[in-house]
N, C-alpha and C positions, 0 to 999 in steps of 0.2 A: 789655872788653865791646864798646866801640865798634869796636875793631879787628876783632873776630870778625864783627860785623855787616857791616862794610865788605867783609871777605873773602867773606862769604856773598853779598852784593850783587854783587860782582865775578864770582864763580863763576856766580851765577844769570844775570847778564847775558850771560856768555860762552856758557852753556848755551842760553839763549834765542836768541842769535845763530846758534849752530850748528844748532839746530832749524830756524830760519828759512831758513838756507842750504840745508839738506837738503830742506825742504819746497818751496822754489823750484826746486831741481834736479829733484826727483821730479815736480813739476807740469809743468816744461818737458819732461822725458822722456816723460811721459804724453801731452802735446799733440803732440810729434813722432811718437810711436808711432801716434797716431790718424791723423795725416796719411799716414803710410806705409801703415797698414791700409786707408785709403780708396783709395790708389793701387793696392794689391794687388787690392782688390775690383774696381776699374775695369779693371785688366789682365786679370782673370779674365773679366769681361764681354766684353772686346774680343778674347779669345783669345790674349793676349800673355804670360800667366803661365807656361805650360808651354814649356820650351825646345824648339827645333827642331834644334839642333846643339850645338857645343861651348859649355859654360856653366859658371859657378862653382857649386860645391856647398860650403856652409858648415858646419863642425863647430861647433855652438853651445856645446859643452863647452870648446872651445879659444878661442872668440871673447872678446875683452876690451873690445870696443866702442871701439876707437881711432878708427873712422871713416876709417882710411887707405884702405880699399878703395873707399869711396864717393868720396873726393876724387881717388883715382888714376884711376878709370874716366872716359875721355873721353866716353862715351855718357851719356845722361841717364836716371836712375831705373832702372838695371839692378839696383843694390843699394841698400838702405836700412837704417836702424836701427829695429827694432821690439822693444819690451819689453827694451831693453838689449842686444840681440843683432842682428848683421847678418842680413839675409834678402834673398832675391831678389824683385824686383818684376816688371819686364818682361823675363823671362829670354829670351824669344824674340828680343829685339832685340840680344842679346849677339853681338859679332862675333869673340869668342874670342882677343883679343890678349893676354890674361893679365896686364894691368896690376894688377888687384886681387890676383892670386895673388902677385906680386912685392912688393906694397906691404904685405901683411899681416905684422905683426911676430911673430905666433905661429904662422904657417903653418896657419891655420884654414881656408884655402880650397884646394880642389883643382879642377882643370878636368876635366869629365866630358862624355861623350856619352851621351844617353839617360837616362830616368828610370824610376821604377816604373810610372808611368802610360803613358809613351811610351818603349818600349824602344829599344834600338839597332837601328834599321831601316836597315841599310846594304845596298845592292844588291850583287849579285855583278858584278864587272867583269872581262872577259877581257883578253887581251893587246892587243886592238885598242881598249880603253877602251869597248867596248859592254857595256851592262848586260844582265841576264837579261830585261829588257823589250826586245824587238826594236826596233831603230831609235833607242833612247835611249842616248846616250853621256855619260860623266861624266869631266871632266878638272879638274885644279887642286885648290884648297882643299877643295871639296866631297867629293872623293875621299880626303881625309885627308892630302894632300900640300900643305903650306903654303908650300914654297919657291917663290919667284917663278920661278926658272929652270925648275924642274920643271913648274910650271903652264903656262908658255909652251910648253915642249916637248910636254907632253901635249895641249894645245889644238891644236897643229899636227898631231901624229900622229893624233889622233882624226879630224880632218877629212880628212887624207890617206887614212885607212882608209875613210871614208865615200865619198870620191871614187872610190876603187878598187873597193869591193865593192857599192856601192848605185847602180848605173847603170840601174835599172829604169825604164821609162817610166811616167809618172803625169800626172795632170791638176791637181795641186795648184799653188798660186801660187808656193810656195817649195820648193826642194830641201832646205833646211836652216833650222831655227830655232835660234838661239844664245841661250841664256838667261844673262845676266850679261856685263858688259863689263869684267871684271877682267883680269889677265894672260892667263889661259887663254882667255877670251872674245875678247879683242883678237887674240890669236894665231890662234884659230880663224876669226875674221872675215877676217883677212888671207889665211889659207890658202884659205878659200872663195872669196875674190876672185881668188886666183891660179889656181884651177881653174875659174873662170867659173861657179860655182854660183849659183843664185838663192837668196839667203838674206836674213834680217833678224836683227838683233841687238837683244835686249830688255834694258834696264837700268833698274831702279827709281830709282836715284839719279843717279850721274854717271859719266863715263868714268873707268875705273880701278878701279871697284868698291870693295872693302874697302880697297884700297891708299890710296884717297883719304882714308879715315877713320882711317888709322894714327895713333896718338898720337905726339907729338914725342918724339924720342930713343929710339924703338922700335928694338930690334936686329933688323935684317932680314938673313936669310941668303940671299945671292944671289951671283951671279958673272956674268962676261961671257956674253952669250947672243946668238943670232941670231934676229931676228924675220923672219917671211915677208915677201917683197917688199922 
């Protein structure tokens, strides 16, 4: 009789311990989900929730909440765990390096451009890299070509075409405004200098653009190239 009571006590103690562990886990998960939800609400208020370019899309049916995608991303708060599943937070800050995609053990992440709310709004670019908006040119990663050598070459060719075809007199302060100082922007700036164009280059972060924020050990597809000047 005493042996049976001891067994009941042991099993009861183990069951209570398991229940306590599960309760602590669920409480921790709920608290973390609340933090992520607050970050998502803040991102929506600041206009950072909807992606503007390449971004991760998560299949919640395949996600097993390893958190590998969160740990692998060198950016902050692009992805978080909410209600036991991965979700995007500040998707518009994603720079599209794909670290989360490679880290996911169940391949629950794909890299996409455009969403249901914000479709794929890619401009038409001709052979001179001029878009369907007269006077606006696109070169490099923004045009879907992420290779550094291609970006450098496109930046150079775009400005060569501008110097060749846009020699109309005007009263503006600059002949050319270059947005972004990544490989394409640096190449474009040097080419503009070569042709004595009046230009200014705008960069929100630092020289090198997204190259500066590449994660360590990122595979970069490039080869020998010639920079203008």
